[in-house]
C-alpha positions as CSV (number, residue, x, y, z in Angstrom):
1,M,-2.9,-32.6,9.4
2,K,-3.0,-35.6,6.9
3,M,-1.5,-35.0,3.4
4,L,-3.6,-36.3,0.5
5,S,-2.9,-36.8,-3.2
6,Y,-5.2,-36.0,-5.8
7,R,-4.8,-36.8,-9.7
8,I,-5.3,-33.6,-11.9
9,F,-5.7,-33.1,-15.6
10,L,-4.0,-30.4,-17.2
11,K,-5.2,-29.1,-20.7
12,K,-3.2,-26.6,-22.5
13,E,-5.6,-23.9,-24.0
14,P,-5.1,-23.0,-27.6
15,E,-5.6,-19.3,-26.4
16,G,-3.0,-19.8,-23.8
17,G,-3.0,-21.0,-20.0
18,F,-3.8,-24.2,-18.5
19,T,-7.2,-25.7,-17.4
20,V,-6.8,-27.9,-14.5
21,T,-9.6,-30.5,-13.5
22,V,-9.7,-32.9,-10.6
23,P,-11.7,-36.0,-11.7
24,T,-12.3,-37.4,-8.2
25,L,-13.9,-33.9,-7.0
26,P,-16.6,-33.2,-9.2
27,G,-16.8,-29.5,-10.4
28,C,-13.3,-28.7,-9.1
29,V,-12.0,-27.0,-12.0
30,T,-9.5,-24.0,-12.2
31,F,-7.0,-22.1,-14.8
32,G,-3.7,-20.7,-14.7
33,K,-1.8,-18.5,-17.2
34,T,1.5,-20.6,-16.7
35,L,2.0,-24.0,-15.5
36,D,3.2,-23.0,-12.2
37,E,0.3,-20.7,-11.7
38,A,-2.2,-23.6,-12.7
39,M,-0.5,-26.0,-10.2
40,K,-0.8,-23.3,-7.3
41,M,-4.4,-22.7,-8.4
42,A,-5.1,-26.5,-8.4
43,R,-3.8,-26.8,-4.8
44,E,-6.0,-24.0,-3.8
45,A,-9.0,-25.3,-5.4
46,I,-8.7,-28.8,-3.7
47,E,-8.4,-27.2,-0.5
48,L,-11.5,-24.9,-0.9
49,Y,-13.5,-27.8,-2.1
50,L,-12.6,-30.1,0.8
51,E,-13.2,-27.2,3.1
52,A,-16.6,-26.5,1.6
53,L,-17.3,-30.4,1.8
54,Q,-16.4,-30.6,5.3
55,A,-18.5,-27.6,6.1
56,H,-21.6,-28.8,4.2
57,C,-21.3,-32.2,6.1
58,T,-21.0,-30.5,9.6
59,L,-24.0,-28.6,8.7
60,R,-25.9,-31.6,7.7
61,N,-25.2,-33.5,11.0
62,T,-26.4,-30.8,13.4
């Protein structure tokens, strides 16, 4: 499987935790209580986003 890289933006929230956005994947946003958790959640969100996009494109082409 090809490894892809995506730039993410991390925002430290005043009430705690981190919001993560992926600018090149519209609507791909997640949150983690710690930096490590936020990074893990970002990887998962990107993976799920791409899977959903692929499924949508497959359905459209049938």
